[in-house]
mmJSON file of the N, C-alpha and C atoms, coordinates in Angstrom:
{"data_MODEL":{"atom_site":{
"group_PDB":["ATOM","ATOM","ATOM","ATOM","ATOM","ATOM","ATOM","ATOM","ATOM","ATOM","ATOM","ATOM","ATOM","ATOM","ATOM","ATOM","ATOM","ATOM","ATOM","ATOM","ATOM","ATOM","ATOM","ATOM","ATOM","ATOM","ATOM","ATOM","ATOM","ATOM","ATOM","ATOM","ATOM","ATOM","ATOM","ATOM","ATOM","ATOM","ATOM","ATOM","ATOM","ATOM","ATOM","ATOM","ATOM","ATOM","ATOM","ATOM","ATOM","ATOM","ATOM","ATOM","ATOM","ATOM","ATOM","ATOM","ATOM","ATOM","ATOM","ATOM","ATOM","ATOM","ATOM","ATOM","ATOM","ATOM","ATOM","ATOM","ATOM","ATOM","ATOM","ATOM","ATOM","ATOM","ATOM","ATOM","ATOM","ATOM","ATOM","ATOM","ATOM","ATOM","ATOM","ATOM","ATOM","ATOM","ATOM","ATOM","ATOM","ATOM","ATOM","ATOM","ATOM","ATOM","ATOM","ATOM","ATOM","ATOM","ATOM","ATOM","ATOM","ATOM","ATOM","ATOM","ATOM","ATOM","ATOM","ATOM","ATOM","ATOM","ATOM","ATOM","ATOM","ATOM","ATOM","ATOM","ATOM","ATOM","ATOM","ATOM","ATOM","ATOM","ATOM","ATOM","ATOM","ATOM","ATOM","ATOM","ATOM","ATOM","ATOM","ATOM","ATOM","ATOM","ATOM","ATOM","ATOM","ATOM","ATOM","ATOM","ATOM","ATOM","ATOM","ATOM","ATOM","ATOM","ATOM","ATOM","ATOM","ATOM","ATOM","ATOM","ATOM"],
"id":[1,2,3,4,5,6,7,8,9,10,11,12,13,14,15,16,17,18,19,20,21,22,23,24,25,26,27,28,29,30,31,32,33,34,35,36,37,38,39,40,41,42,43,44,45,46,47,48,49,50,51,52,53,54,55,56,57,58,59,60,61,62,63,64,65,66,67,68,69,70,71,72,73,74,75,76,77,78,79,80,81,82,83,84,85,86,87,88,89,90,91,92,93,94,95,96,97,98,99,100,101,102,103,104,105,106,107,108,109,110,111,112,113,114,115,116,117,118,119,120,121,122,123,124,125,126,127,128,129,130,131,132,133,134,135,136,137,138,139,140,141,142,143,144,145,146,147,148,149,150,151,152,153],
"type_symbol":["N","C","C","N","C","C","N","C","C","N","C","C","N","C","C","N","C","C","N","C","C","N","C","C","N","C","C","N","C","C","N","C","C","N","C","C","N","C","C","N","C","C","N","C","C","N","C","C","N","C","C","N","C","C","N","C","C","N","C","C","N","C","C","N","C","C","N","C","C","N","C","C","N","C","C","N","C","C","N","C","C","N","C","C","N","C","C","N","C","C","N","C","C","N","C","C","N","C","C","N","C","C","N","C","C","N","C","C","N","C","C","N","C","C","N","C","C","N","C","C","N","C","C","N","C","C","N","C","C","N","C","C","N","C","C","N","C","C","N","C","C","N","C","C","N","C","C","N","C","C","N","C","C"],
"label_atom_id":["N","CA","C","N","CA","C","N","CA","C","N","CA","C","N","CA","C","N","CA","C","N","CA","C","N","CA","C","N","CA","C","N","CA","C","N","CA","C","N","CA","C","N","CA","C","N","CA","C","N","CA","C","N","CA","C","N","CA","C","N","CA","C","N","CA","C","N","CA","C","N","CA","C","N","CA","C","N","CA","C","N","CA","C","N","CA","C","N","CA","C","N","CA","C","N","CA","C","N","CA","C","N","CA","C","N","CA","C","N","CA","C","N","CA","C","N","CA","C","N","CA","C","N","CA","C","N","CA","C","N","CA","C","N","CA","C","N","CA","C","N","CA","C","N","CA","C","N","CA","C","N","CA","C","N","CA","C","N","CA","C","N","CA","C","N","CA","C","N","CA","C","N","CA","C","N","CA","C"],
"label_alt_id":[null,null,null,null,null,null,null,null,null,null,null,null,null,null,null,null,null,null,null,null,null,null,null,null,null,null,null,null,null,null,null,null,null,null,null,null,null,null,null,null,null,null,null,null,null,null,null,null,null,null,null,null,null,null,null,null,null,null,null,null,null,null,null,null,null,null,null,null,null,null,null,null,null,null,null,null,null,null,null,null,null,null,null,null,null,null,null,null,null,null,null,null,null,null,null,null,null,null,null,null,null,null,null,null,null,null,null,null,null,null,null,null,null,null,null,null,null,null,null,null,null,null,null,null,null,null,null,null,null,null,null,null,null,null,null,null,null,null,null,null,null,null,null,null,null,null,null,null,null,null,null,null,null],
"label_comp_id":["UNK","UNK","UNK","UNK","UNK","UNK","UNK","UNK","UNK","UNK","UNK","UNK","UNK","UNK","UNK","UNK","UNK","UNK","UNK","UNK","UNK","UNK","UNK","UNK","UNK","UNK","UNK","UNK","UNK","UNK","UNK","UNK","UNK","UNK","UNK","UNK","UNK","UNK","UNK","UNK","UNK","UNK","UNK","UNK","UNK","UNK","UNK","UNK","UNK","UNK","UNK","UNK","UNK","UNK","UNK","UNK","UNK","UNK","UNK","UNK","UNK","UNK","UNK","UNK","UNK","UNK","UNK","UNK","UNK","UNK","UNK","UNK","UNK","UNK","UNK","UNK","UNK","UNK","UNK","UNK","UNK","UNK","UNK","UNK","UNK","UNK","UNK","UNK","UNK","UNK","UNK","UNK","UNK","UNK","UNK","UNK","UNK","UNK","UNK","UNK","UNK","UNK","UNK","UNK","UNK","UNK","UNK","UNK","UNK","UNK","UNK","UNK","UNK","UNK","UNK","UNK","UNK","UNK","UNK","UNK","UNK","UNK","UNK","UNK","UNK","UNK","UNK","UNK","UNK","UNK","UNK","UNK","UNK","UNK","UNK","UNK","UNK","UNK","UNK","UNK","UNK","UNK","UNK","UNK","UNK","UNK","UNK","UNK","UNK","UNK","UNK","UNK","UNK"],
"label_asym_id":["A","A","A","A","A","A","A","A","A","A","A","A","A","A","A","A","A","A","A","A","A","A","A","A","A","A","A","A","A","A","A","A","A","A","A","A","A","A","A","A","A","A","A","A","A","A","A","A","A","A","A","A","A","A","A","A","A","A","A","A","A","A","A","A","A","A","A","A","A","A","A","A","A","A","A","A","A","A","A","A","A","A","A","A","A","A","A","A","A","A","A","A","A","A","A","A","A","A","A","A","A","A","A","A","A","A","A","A","A","A","A","A","A","A","A","A","A","A","A","A","A","A","A","A","A","A","A","A","A","A","A","A","A","A","A","A","A","A","A","A","A","A","A","A","A","A","A","A","A","A","A","A","A"],
"label_entity_id":["1","1","1","1","1","1","1","1","1","1","1","1","1","1","1","1","1","1","1","1","1","1","1","1","1","1","1","1","1","1","1","1","1","1","1","1","1","1","1","1","1","1","1","1","1","1","1","1","1","1","1","1","1","1","1","1","1","1","1","1","1","1","1","1","1","1","1","1","1","1","1","1","1","1","1","1","1","1","1","1","1","1","1","1","1","1","1","1","1","1","1","1","1","1","1","1","1","1","1","1","1","1","1","1","1","1","1","1","1","1","1","1","1","1","1","1","1","1","1","1","1","1","1","1","1","1","1","1","1","1","1","1","1","1","1","1","1","1","1","1","1","1","1","1","1","1","1","1","1","1","1","1","1"],
"label_seq_id":[1,1,1,2,2,2,3,3,3,4,4,4,5,5,5,6,6,6,7,7,7,8,8,8,9,9,9,10,10,10,11,11,11,12,12,12,13,13,13,14,14,14,15,15,15,16,16,16,17,17,17,18,18,18,19,19,19,20,20,20,21,21,21,22,22,22,23,23,23,24,24,24,25,25,25,26,26,26,27,27,27,28,28,28,29,29,29,30,30,30,31,31,31,32,32,32,33,33,33,34,34,34,35,35,35,36,36,36,37,37,37,38,38,38,39,39,39,40,40,40,41,41,41,42,42,42,43,43,43,44,44,44,45,45,45,46,46,46,47,47,47,48,48,48,49,49,49,50,50,50,51,51,51],
"pdbx_PDB_ins_code":[null,null,null,null,null,null,null,null,null,null,null,null,null,null,null,null,null,null,null,null,null,null,null,null,null,null,null,null,null,null,null,null,null,null,null,null,null,null,null,null,null,null,null,null,null,null,null,null,null,null,null,null,null,null,null,null,null,null,null,null,null,null,null,null,null,null,null,null,null,null,null,null,null,null,null,null,null,null,null,null,null,null,null,null,null,null,null,null,null,null,null,null,null,null,null,null,null,null,null,null,null,null,null,null,null,null,null,null,null,null,null,null,null,null,null,null,null,null,null,null,null,null,null,null,null,null,null,null,null,null,null,null,null,null,null,null,null,null,null,null,null,null,null,null,null,null,null,null,null,null,null,null,null],
"Cartn_x":[2.051,1.81,0.578,-0.311,-1.528,-1.325,-2.261,-2.147,-2.021,-2.835,-2.687,-1.291,-0.728,0.616,1.649,1.524,2.455,2.358,1.146,0.971,1.597,1.398,2.016,3.534,4.082,5.538,6.036,5.282,5.641,5.653,4.625,4.546,5.631,6.154,7.261,8.617,8.619,9.856,10.544,9.889,10.506,10.383,11.494,11.494,11.011,11.322,10.897,9.372,8.701,7.235,6.701,7.365,6.949,7.067,8.161,8.351,7.27,6.947,5.916,4.533,4.258,2.971,2.853,3.929,3.896,3.63,4.278,4.041,2.601,2.111,0.721,-0.251,-0.012,-0.885,-0.835,0.342,0.484,-0.253,-0.306,-0.879,-2.257,-2.81,-4.024,-5.289,-6.244,-7.608,-8.225,-9.325,-9.952,-10.275,-10.727,-11.042,-9.788,-8.717,-7.456,-6.909,-7.051,-6.582,-7.362,-8.672,-9.5,-9.091,-8.822,-8.408,-7.096,-6.112,-4.803,-4.892,-5.594,-5.738,-6.494,-7.506,-8.255,-7.385,-6.484,-5.586,-4.592,-4.137,-3.152,-3.781,-5.013,-5.66,-5.726,-5.89,-5.974,-4.686,-3.597,-2.296,-1.84,-2.752,-2.42,-3.095,-2.851,-3.562,-2.735,-1.444,-0.611,0.214,-0.119,0.615,0.249,1.192,0.952,1.046,0.116,0.097,0.921,1.876,2.727,2.535,2.269,2.194,0.848],
"Cartn_y":[8.439,8.735,7.943,8.583,7.9,7.187,6.32,5.484,6.298,7.326,8.08,8.686,9.182,9.76,8.68,7.52,6.432,5.95,5.853,5.424,6.45,7.729,8.767,8.65,8.432,8.297,7.035,5.946,4.703,4.914,5.545,5.792,6.751,7.536,8.43,7.748,6.462,5.696,5.573,5.986,5.926,4.516,3.843,2.455,2.333,3.302,3.252,3.237,3.897,3.903,2.496,1.723,0.333,-0.46,-0.304,-1.016,-0.633,0.632,1.084,0.581,0.534,0.002,-1.483,-2.232,-3.658,-3.867,-3.095,-3.187,-2.815,-1.774,-1.349,-2.467,-3.134,-4.224,-5.387,-5.706,-6.818,-6.555,-5.303,-4.954,-4.301,-4.228,-3.45,-4.132,-3.298,-3.776,-3.997,-4.717,-4.927,-3.617,-2.603,-1.319,-0.627,-0.665,-0.065,-0.806,-2.109,-2.918,-2.576,-2.46,-2.091,-0.728,0.213,1.551,1.481,0.781,0.69,-0.016,-1.131,-1.867,-1.023,-0.309,0.556,1.635,2.192,3.225,2.654,1.436,0.816,0.237,-0.209,-0.901,-0.044,1.243,2.134,2.148,1.683,1.723,0.34,-0.609,-1.965,-2.24,-3.407,-3.808,-3.847,-3.669,-3.708,-4.985,-5.959,-7.223,-8.016,-8.8,-9.653,-11.102,-11.911,-13.331,-14.068,-14.843,-15.617,-17.083,-17.877,-19.323,-19.923],
"Cartn_z":[10.817,9.427,8.976,8.237,7.81,6.465,6.133,4.938,3.647,3.425,2.173,1.994,3.075,2.988,2.682,3.318,3.052,1.606,1.081,-0.314,-1.259,-1.004,-1.837,-1.82,-0.646,-0.533,-1.236,-1.105,-1.787,-3.297,-3.82,-5.262,-5.73,-4.812,-5.118,-5.046,-4.705,-4.693,-3.349,-2.293,-0.967,-0.389,-0.246,0.243,1.682,2.481,3.882,3.989,3.059,3.053,2.825,1.97,1.747,3.039,3.741,5.004,6.013,6.081,7.024,6.625,5.315,4.862,5.173,4.985,5.308,6.793,7.636,9.075,9.393,8.744,8.966,8.595,7.475,7.033,8.023,8.515,9.461,10.775,11.186,12.486,12.388,11.197,10.952,11.445,11.781,12.004,10.621,10.535,9.219,8.487,9.201,8.558,8.029,8.804,8.36,7.145,7.159,6.035,4.769,4.875,3.715,3.158,4.046,3.609,2.832,3.378,2.746,1.399,1.349,0.094,-0.932,-0.489,-1.398,-2.025,-1.232,-1.748,-2.753,-2.509,-3.396,-4.653,-4.56,-5.677,-6.941,-6.788,-7.944,-8.767,-8.184,-8.853,-9.297,-9.35,-9.786,-11.122,-11.663,-12.863,-14.12,-14.017,-15.208,-15.294,-14.458,-14.472,-15.722,-16.188,-17.342,-16.902,-17.371,-17.056,-18.099,-17.637,-18.54,-18.215,-19.244,-19.033,-19.127],
"occupancy":[1.0,1.0,1.0,1.0,1.0,1.0,1.0,1.0,1.0,1.0,1.0,1.0,1.0,1.0,1.0,1.0,1.0,1.0,1.0,1.0,1.0,1.0,1.0,1.0,1.0,1.0,1.0,1.0,1.0,1.0,1.0,1.0,1.0,1.0,1.0,1.0,1.0,1.0,1.0,1.0,1.0,1.0,1.0,1.0,1.0,1.0,1.0,1.0,1.0,1.0,1.0,1.0,1.0,1.0,1.0,1.0,1.0,1.0,1.0,1.0,1.0,1.0,1.0,1.0,1.0,1.0,1.0,1.0,1.0,1.0,1.0,1.0,1.0,1.0,1.0,1.0,1.0,1.0,1.0,1.0,1.0,1.0,1.0,1.0,1.0,1.0,1.0,1.0,1.0,1.0,1.0,1.0,1.0,1.0,1.0,1.0,1.0,1.0,1.0,1.0,1.0,1.0,1.0,1.0,1.0,1.0,1.0,1.0,1.0,1.0,1.0,1.0,1.0,1.0,1.0,1.0,1.0,1.0,1.0,1.0,1.0,1.0,1.0,1.0,1.0,1.0,1.0,1.0,1.0,1.0,1.0,1.0,1.0,1.0,1.0,1.0,1.0,1.0,1.0,1.0,1.0,1.0,1.0,1.0,1.0,1.0,1.0,1.0,1.0,1.0,1.0,1.0,1.0],
"B_iso_or_equiv":[0.0,0.0,0.0,0.0,0.0,0.0,0.0,0.0,0.0,0.0,0.0,0.0,0.0,0.0,0.0,0.0,0.0,0.0,0.0,0.0,0.0,0.0,0.0,0.0,0.0,0.0,0.0,0.0,0.0,0.0,0.0,0.0,0.0,0.0,0.0,0.0,0.0,0.0,0.0,0.0,0.0,0.0,0.0,0.0,0.0,0.0,0.0,0.0,0.0,0.0,0.0,0.0,0.0,0.0,0.0,0.0,0.0,0.0,0.0,0.0,0.0,0.0,0.0,0.0,0.0,0.0,0.0,0.0,0.0,0.0,0.0,0.0,0.0,0.0,0.0,0.0,0.0,0.0,0.0,0.0,0.0,0.0,0.0,0.0,0.0,0.0,0.0,0.0,0.0,0.0,0.0,0.0,0.0,0.0,0.0,0.0,0.0,0.0,0.0,0.0,0.0,0.0,0.0,0.0,0.0,0.0,0.0,0.0,0.0,0.0,0.0,0.0,0.0,0.0,0.0,0.0,0.0,0.0,0.0,0.0,0.0,0.0,0.0,0.0,0.0,0.0,0.0,0.0,0.0,0.0,0.0,0.0,0.0,0.0,0.0,0.0,0.0,0.0,0.0,0.0,0.0,0.0,0.0,0.0,0.0,0.0,0.0,0.0,0.0,0.0,0.0,0.0,0.0],
"pdbx_formal_charge":[null,null,null,null,null,null,null,null,null,null,null,null,null,null,null,null,null,null,null,null,null,null,null,null,null,null,null,null,null,null,null,null,null,null,null,null,null,null,null,null,null,null,null,null,null,null,null,null,null,null,null,null,null,null,null,null,null,null,null,null,null,null,null,null,null,null,null,null,null,null,null,null,null,null,null,null,null,null,null,null,null,null,null,null,null,null,null,null,null,null,null,null,null,null,null,null,null,null,null,null,null,null,null,null,null,null,null,null,null,null,null,null,null,null,null,null,null,null,null,null,null,null,null,null,null,null,null,null,null,null,null,null,null,null,null,null,null,null,null,null,null,null,null,null,null,null,null,null,null,null,null,null,null],
"auth_seq_id":[1,1,1,2,2,2,3,3,3,4,4,4,5,5,5,6,6,6,7,7,7,8,8,8,9,9,9,10,10,10,11,11,11,12,12,12,13,13,13,14,14,14,15,15,15,16,16,16,17,17,17,18,18,18,19,19,19,20,20,20,21,21,21,22,22,22,23,23,23,24,24,24,25,25,25,26,26,26,27,27,27,28,28,28,29,29,29,30,30,30,31,31,31,32,32,32,33,33,33,34,34,34,35,35,35,36,36,36,37,37,37,38,38,38,39,39,39,40,40,40,41,41,41,42,42,42,43,43,43,44,44,44,45,45,45,46,46,46,47,47,47,48,48,48,49,49,49,50,50,50,51,51,51],
"auth_comp_id":["UNK","UNK","UNK","UNK","UNK","UNK","UNK","UNK","UNK","UNK","UNK","UNK","UNK","UNK","UNK","UNK","UNK","UNK","UNK","UNK","UNK","UNK","UNK","UNK","UNK","UNK","UNK","UNK","UNK","UNK","UNK","UNK","UNK","UNK","UNK","UNK","UNK","UNK","UNK","UNK","UNK","UNK","UNK","UNK","UNK","UNK","UNK","UNK","UNK","UNK","UNK","UNK","UNK","UNK","UNK","UNK","UNK","UNK","UNK","UNK","UNK","UNK","UNK","UNK","UNK","UNK","UNK","UNK","UNK","UNK","UNK","UNK","UNK","UNK","UNK","UNK","UNK","UNK","UNK","UNK","UNK","UNK","UNK","UNK","UNK","UNK","UNK","UNK","UNK","UNK","UNK","UNK","UNK","UNK","UNK","UNK","UNK","UNK","UNK","UNK","UNK","UNK","UNK","UNK","UNK","UNK","UNK","UNK","UNK","UNK","UNK","UNK","UNK","UNK","UNK","UNK","UNK","UNK","UNK","UNK","UNK","UNK","UNK","UNK","UNK","UNK","UNK","UNK","UNK","UNK","UNK","UNK","UNK","UNK","UNK","UNK","UNK","UNK","UNK","UNK","UNK","UNK","UNK","UNK","UNK","UNK","UNK","UNK","UNK","UNK","UNK","UNK","UNK"],
"auth_asym_id":["A","A","A","A","A","A","A","A","A","A","A","A","A","A","A","A","A","A","A","A","A","A","A","A","A","A","A","A","A","A","A","A","A","A","A","A","A","A","A","A","A","A","A","A","A","A","A","A","A","A","A","A","A","A","A","A","A","A","A","A","A","A","A","A","A","A","A","A","A","A","A","A","A","A","A","A","A","A","A","A","A","A","A","A","A","A","A","A","A","A","A","A","A","A","A","A","A","A","A","A","A","A","A","A","A","A","A","A","A","A","A","A","A","A","A","A","A","A","A","A","A","A","A","A","A","A","A","A","A","A","A","A","A","A","A","A","A","A","A","A","A","A","A","A","A","A","A","A","A","A","A","A","A"],
"auth_atom_id":["N","CA","C","N","CA","C","N","CA","C","N","CA","C","N","CA","C","N","CA","C","N","CA","C","N","CA","C","N","CA","C","N","CA","C","N","CA","C","N","CA","C","N","CA","C","N","CA","C","N","CA","C","N","CA","C","N","CA","C","N","CA","C","N","CA","C","N","CA","C","N","CA","C","N","CA","C","N","CA","C","N","CA","C","N","CA","C","N","CA","C","N","CA","C","N","CA","C","N","CA","C","N","CA","C","N","CA","C","N","CA","C","N","CA","C","N","CA","C","N","CA","C","N","CA","C","N","CA","C","N","CA","C","N","CA","C","N","CA","C","N","CA","C","N","CA","C","N","CA","C","N","CA","C","N","CA","C","N","CA","C","N","CA","C","N","CA","C","N","CA","C","N","CA","C","N","CA","C"],
"pdbx_PDB_model_num":[1,1,1,1,1,1,1,1,1,1,1,1,1,1,1,1,1,1,1,1,1,1,1,1,1,1,1,1,1,1,1,1,1,1,1,1,1,1,1,1,1,1,1,1,1,1,1,1,1,1,1,1,1,1,1,1,1,1,1,1,1,1,1,1,1,1,1,1,1,1,1,1,1,1,1,1,1,1,1,1,1,1,1,1,1,1,1,1,1,1,1,1,1,1,1,1,1,1,1,1,1,1,1,1,1,1,1,1,1,1,1,1,1,1,1,1,1,1,1,1,1,1,1,1,1,1,1,1,1,1,1,1,1,1,1,1,1,1,1,1,1,1,1,1,1,1,1,1,1,1,1,1,1]
}}}
């Protein structure tokens, strides 16, 4: 399964996709890691800083 498909499944709430993405990140080459992070980055940014 490729990174875009895993990210879509993760965003759809599939827990297994999260596990597969974590494994992919742990075993990734630098290029694969950049691709995965790039796909996920678009869905971040709503965190709130407390303290």
